[in-house]
C-alpha positions in Angstrom: -0.4 -0.1 0.2 1.3 3.1 -0.8 2.7 5.8 1.7 2.9 9.6 1.8 6.4 10.7 3.2 8.0 13.6 3.3 12.3 14.3 3.4 14.4 16.7 3.5 18.2 17.2 2.9 21.5 17.9 4.9 23.8 20.4 3.7 27.0 21.1 4.5 28.0 25.6 4.9 30.5 26.3 5.8 30.0 30.2 4.9 26.7 32.0 6.5 27.0 34.6 4.2 26.5 33.0 0.8 24.9 30.2 -0.6 27.4 27.8 -1.2 26.9 24.6 0.3 26.8 20.5 -0.5 24.3 17.5 0.5 26.0 15.1 2.7 22.7 13.2 4.0 18.8 12.8 3.8 16.1 12.3 6.8 12.5 11.3 5.7 9.6 11.6 7.8 6.6 9.8 8.0 4.0 12.4 9.0 1.4 9.7 9.5 3.5 8.7 12.5 3.0 10.1 16.1 7.3 10.5 16.4 8.0 11.6 12.6 11.6 10.4 12.0 11.4 7.3 9.8 15.6 6.9 8.5 18.4 9.2 8.5 21.1 8.3 4.8 24.5 10.2 4.3 26.4 10.5 1.8 29.1 7.6 1.0 32.0 10.3 0.0 30.5 13.2 2.4 33.7 14.2 3.1 35.1 14.5 -0.2 31.9 16.8 -0.8 32.7 18.9 2.2 36.6 19.5 1.2 34.7 20.4 -2.6 33.9 23.5 -1.0 36.1 24.4 2.8 39.5 22.8 2.2 39.8 22.5 6.2 37.1 21.1 7.5 37.0 20.2 11.0 36.3 16.6 10.2 35.9 15.5 13.4 33.5 17.6 14.8 31.2 16.6 11.8 32.2 13.0 11.9 30.3 13.3 15.7 27.9 15.3 14.3 26.3 13.1 11.5 26.7 10.0 14.4 24.6 12.0 17.1 21.9 13.0 14.6 21.8 9.7 13.5 21.9 8.3 17.1 19.1 11.1 18.0 17.4 9.9 14.9 16.8 5.7 16.1 14.8 7.4 19.1 11.4 8.3 18.1 11.1 11.5 21.0 14.5 12.6 20.5 14.0 12.3 16.7 11.0 14.1 16.4 12.5 16.9 19.1 15.4 17.5 17.0 13.4 18.1 13.4 11.7 20.6 14.8 15.0 22.2 16.0 16.6 21.7 12.6 13.5 23.8 11.2 13.5 26.8 13.2 17.1 27.1 14.7 19.6 25.4 11.6 21.5 28.0 9.7 25.3 27.8 10.0 27.0 24.6 9.2 24.3 22.6 8.9 21.4 23.5 6.8 18.1 22.1 6.0 16.2 21.7 2.5 12.9 22.6 2.9 10.6 19.5 3.4 9.6 17.6 0.0 6.5 15.0 -0.2 7.1 11.3 -2.0 4.7 8.6 -2.6 5.6 4.7 -2.4 5.5 1.3 -0.9 8.6 -0.1 -0.4 11.1 2.8 0.7 14.1 1.2 1.4 14.2 0.5 -2.4 12.7 3.7 -3.2 14.6 5.6 -1.6 17.9 5.1 -3.8 15.6 7.0 -6.5 15.3 9.6 -4.6 18.8 9.6 -4.0 19.7 9.6 -7.4 16.9 12.5 -8.3 18.5 15.0 -5.8 22.1 14.3 -7.3 20.6 14.9 -10.6 18.5 18.4 -9.6 20.9 19.2 -7.1 24.6 21.3 -8.1 26.7 18.3 -6.0 29.2 15.8 -7.2 27.8 12.3 -8.1 28.2 9.7 -5.4 26.9 7.1 -4.3 24.8 6.3 -1.0 24.3 4.3 1.7 22.1 3.7 4.4 24.0 4.5 8.0 19.8 3.2 9.6 17.9 1.0 9.1 13.3 2.1 9.3 12.0 0.8 11.9 
C-alpha cells in the first residue's frame, strides 16, 4: 500500500554569508506517524563533498555531529525534537532544505531512486549513497 512520506536534505554550508553548500545526507519522515522520524542516510563520500567547498573542514566535529544525528533519529522522541530544532534554528554549518513529499510502497529501494534524483537536480558532485540507519 503506497505511503505518503516527506524528506529534507542535510547540507553542509561552511560560510553563513553565502548560499554555497553541498548535500551530505537526507532524512525521511513519516508524517502519519506520531514520531515523524523514519530514517537518515548520509552520502558515502560526504567528506569529499565537504572538502569540495571547504579546504580545511573539521572532519572530527562533523563526524561526531552525523553520529549524534543518527543516534537521535533512532529514538522517536529525540528524532522528532531534532527535526523541530533543525527547522526552527539551523542555519550555519548544517542547513536543511524545505520538506518535500513523495509516495512509495517500499521505502528502502525507492529511497535510492530519490537520492539519485536529488543528485541530478542539485549541483552536487556525483556519489554513491549508503544507508546509515534502517527503517523502524
